[in-house]
C-alpha positions as CSV (number, residue, x, y, z in Angstrom):
1,M,7.5,74.1,15.2
2,M,3.9,73.2,14.5
3,A,3.4,72.3,18.2
4,S,4.7,75.6,19.3
5,K,2.5,77.6,17.0
6,H,-0.5,75.5,18.1
7,Q,0.3,76.2,21.6
8,R,0.7,80.1,21.2
9,A,-2.7,80.0,19.4
10,N,-4.3,78.3,22.3
11,D,-2.6,80.6,24.8
12,A,-3.8,83.6,22.8
13,A,-7.4,82.1,22.7
14,D,-7.3,81.3,26.4
15,G,-6.1,84.9,27.1
16,T,-9.0,86.4,25.2
17,R,-11.4,84.2,26.9
18,G,-9.9,85.1,30.3
19,V,-10.3,88.8,29.6
20,L,-13.9,88.4,28.5
21,Y,-14.6,86.1,31.5
22,Y,-13.3,88.6,34.0
23,L,-15.1,91.6,32.3
24,G,-18.3,89.5,32.4
25,V,-17.8,88.6,36.0
26,G,-17.1,92.3,37.0
27,F,-20.1,93.6,35.0
28,S,-22.4,91.1,36.3
29,G,-21.3,91.6,39.8
30,G,-21.5,95.3,39.7
31,L,-24.9,95.1,38.2
32,L,-26.2,92.7,40.7
33,A,-24.8,94.9,43.6
34,L,-26.8,97.9,41.9
35,V,-30.0,96.1,41.6
36,V,-29.8,94.9,45.1
37,L,-29.0,98.3,46.5
38,L,-31.7,99.9,44.5
39,G,-34.2,97.2,45.8
40,V,-33.1,97.8,49.3
41,M,-33.3,101.7,49.0
42,A,-36.6,101.7,46.9
43,I,-38.5,98.8,48.5
44,L,-37.1,97.3,51.7
45,V,-36.0,100.4,53.6
46,P,-39.4,102.3,53.0
47,A,-41.4,99.2,54.0
48,L,-39.4,98.7,57.2
49,A,-39.8,102.5,58.0
50,G,-43.5,102.8,57.1
51,A,-42.5,105.3,54.4
52,T,-44.0,105.6,50.9
53,P,-42.2,105.7,47.6
54,M,-43.7,108.2,45.2
55,T,-42.7,109.5,41.7
56,V,-42.1,113.2,40.8
57,L,-44.1,113.8,37.7
58,T,-43.7,117.5,37.0
59,G,-40.8,120.0,37.0
60,S,-42.0,122.2,39.7
61,M,-39.2,121.0,42.1
62,E,-36.3,121.3,39.6
63,P,-33.4,121.1,39.8
64,S,-33.4,119.3,43.2
65,L,-36.2,116.8,42.3
66,P,-36.6,116.5,38.4
67,P,-39.4,114.5,36.9
68,G,-38.7,110.8,37.3
69,T,-37.1,111.2,40.7
70,L,-38.3,108.5,43.2
71,V,-39.1,110.4,46.6
72,I,-39.3,108.4,49.8
73,I,-41.9,110.1,52.0
74,K,-41.8,109.3,55.7
75,P,-44.8,110.2,58.0
76,T,-43.7,112.9,60.4
77,P,-45.7,114.8,63.1
78,T,-46.4,118.3,61.6
79,R,-44.7,119.8,64.8
80,D,-41.4,118.5,63.5
81,I,-41.7,120.1,60.2
82,R,-39.4,123.2,59.7
83,L,-38.9,125.9,57.2
84,G,-37.2,124.5,54.1
85,D,-38.4,120.9,54.6
86,V,-40.0,119.4,51.6
87,I,-43.4,117.7,52.3
88,T,-45.9,115.8,50.5
89,Y,-49.6,116.8,51.0
90,R,-53.0,116.0,49.8
91,I,-54.5,118.5,47.5
92,T,-57.7,118.1,49.6
93,P,-58.2,115.9,52.6
94,T,-60.5,113.5,50.9
95,E,-58.8,113.2,47.5
96,P,-55.8,110.9,46.6
97,G,-53.9,113.5,44.6
98,V,-50.7,114.8,46.2
99,V,-48.1,117.5,45.7
100,T,-44.5,117.5,47.0
101,H,-43.3,121.1,47.5
102,R,-41.0,123.0,50.0
103,V,-42.3,124.8,53.1
104,T,-41.7,128.5,52.9
105,A,-43.8,129.6,56.0
106,I,-45.3,128.1,58.9
107,T,-48.5,129.7,60.6
108,D,-49.5,128.6,64.1
109,S,-53.3,129.2,64.9
110,A,-54.7,130.4,68.2
111,T,-56.1,126.7,68.8
112,G,-52.6,125.2,68.6
113,G,-52.9,123.9,65.0
114,Q,-50.5,124.7,62.1
115,S,-50.8,125.6,58.5
116,F,-47.9,125.6,55.9
117,T,-47.1,127.8,53.1
118,T,-45.5,125.7,50.3
119,K,-43.7,126.4,46.9
120,G,-42.2,124.6,44.1
121,D,-38.4,125.4,43.9
122,N,-39.0,126.0,40.1
123,N,-42.2,128.0,40.7
124,E,-42.3,131.8,40.8
125,V,-45.3,132.0,43.2
126,A,-46.3,129.9,46.2
127,D,-49.0,127.4,46.2
128,A,-52.6,129.1,46.3
129,N,-53.8,127.6,49.5
130,P,-52.1,127.0,52.8
131,V,-51.7,123.3,53.7
132,K,-53.5,122.1,56.8
133,S,-52.0,119.6,59.2
134,T,-54.6,117.1,58.2
135,Q,-53.5,117.2,54.6
136,V,-49.8,116.5,55.3
137,V,-48.7,112.9,54.2
138,G,-45.2,113.2,55.4
139,K,-41.8,114.8,54.9
140,L,-39.1,113.9,52.2
141,W,-36.8,111.4,53.7
142,Y,-34.5,110.8,50.6
143,S,-34.7,110.6,46.9
144,I,-33.3,108.3,44.1
145,P,-33.0,110.0,40.7
146,W,-34.5,108.3,37.6
147,I,-36.1,105.4,39.4
148,G,-39.5,106.9,39.7
149,Y,-40.5,105.9,36.2
150,V,-39.5,102.4,36.8
151,N,-41.5,102.6,40.0
152,N,-44.6,103.7,38.0
153,L,-44.0,101.1,35.4
154,V,-43.8,98.1,37.7
155,G,-46.5,99.4,40.0
156,S,-47.5,96.7,42.7
157,N,-45.2,94.2,40.9
158,R,-42.1,95.9,42.4
159,A,-42.2,93.7,45.5
160,W,-41.3,90.5,43.4
161,L,-39.5,92.1,40.3
162,V,-36.3,93.0,42.1
163,P,-35.8,89.5,43.6
164,V,-36.4,88.0,40.3
165,I,-33.9,90.2,38.5
166,A,-31.4,89.6,41.3
167,G,-31.9,85.9,41.1
168,A,-31.4,86.0,37.4
169,L,-28.1,87.9,37.7
170,L,-27.1,85.4,40.4
171,L,-27.7,82.6,37.9
172,Y,-25.8,84.3,35.3
173,A,-22.8,85.0,37.7
174,G,-22.9,81.3,38.5
175,Y,-22.7,80.2,35.0
176,L,-19.7,82.5,34.5
177,G,-18.1,81.1,37.6
178,T,-18.7,77.5,36.4
179,S,-17.4,78.4,33.0
180,G,-14.3,80.0,34.5
181,I,-13.4,76.9,36.6
182,A,-13.9,74.7,33.6
183,T,-11.6,76.8,31.4
184,L,-9.0,76.8,34.2
185,A,-9.1,73.1,34.5
186,K,-8.7,72.7,30.7
187,K,-5.7,75.0,30.7
188,R,-4.1,73.0,33.5
189,R,-4.7,69.8,31.7
190,L,-3.1,71.1,28.6
191,A,-0.2,72.5,30.4
192,K,0.5,69.1,32.1
193,E,0.1,67.3,28.7
194,L,2.7,69.6,27.2
195,Q,5.1,69.0,30.1
196,D,4.6,65.2,29.9
197,P,3.6,64.1,26.6
198,S,2.9,60.5,27.9
199,V,-0.2,61.8,29.7
200,A,-1.9,62.4,26.5
201,E,-1.3,58.9,25.1
């Protein structure tokens, strides 16, 4: 009777550890996949395409691009910009400040150049000055919600931060895997001892 109670207690404890183990593996695996995906979308893909990640800081483009959104801006010939496209442009050709707004009108000049009227989706009026072709940085390629603030926080360190986080998660997943194998081996040994008491002697 004592052995039976002891066995049931061990089985219950092993079952609890088993559930926690699988929950841990599932959580770490999902988190690892998310970090890798975000790293690819926020760093690798833009780098390969020559695009630039930027952070939306104001609410002028809400609700489509709220503050904190990471926007990936891809260099685009101005002749390929259409009405309704979201573009990023320099406030002046010589200053680093940029604005990301939607194109509401395109004006062709007699010399073959173009200028663009832009407006924030959340603004009541268009931007004060037309955007010249020389001011255009590129067109919105895609966006990732909420990641912009992280992009600002890590700054130039983002190139190594994601691999470090992914490596730490891989080590954690490896620890869980090793722990699970050890637990499974222990359970098999105990089961064998219960079937053949001479093994424990």
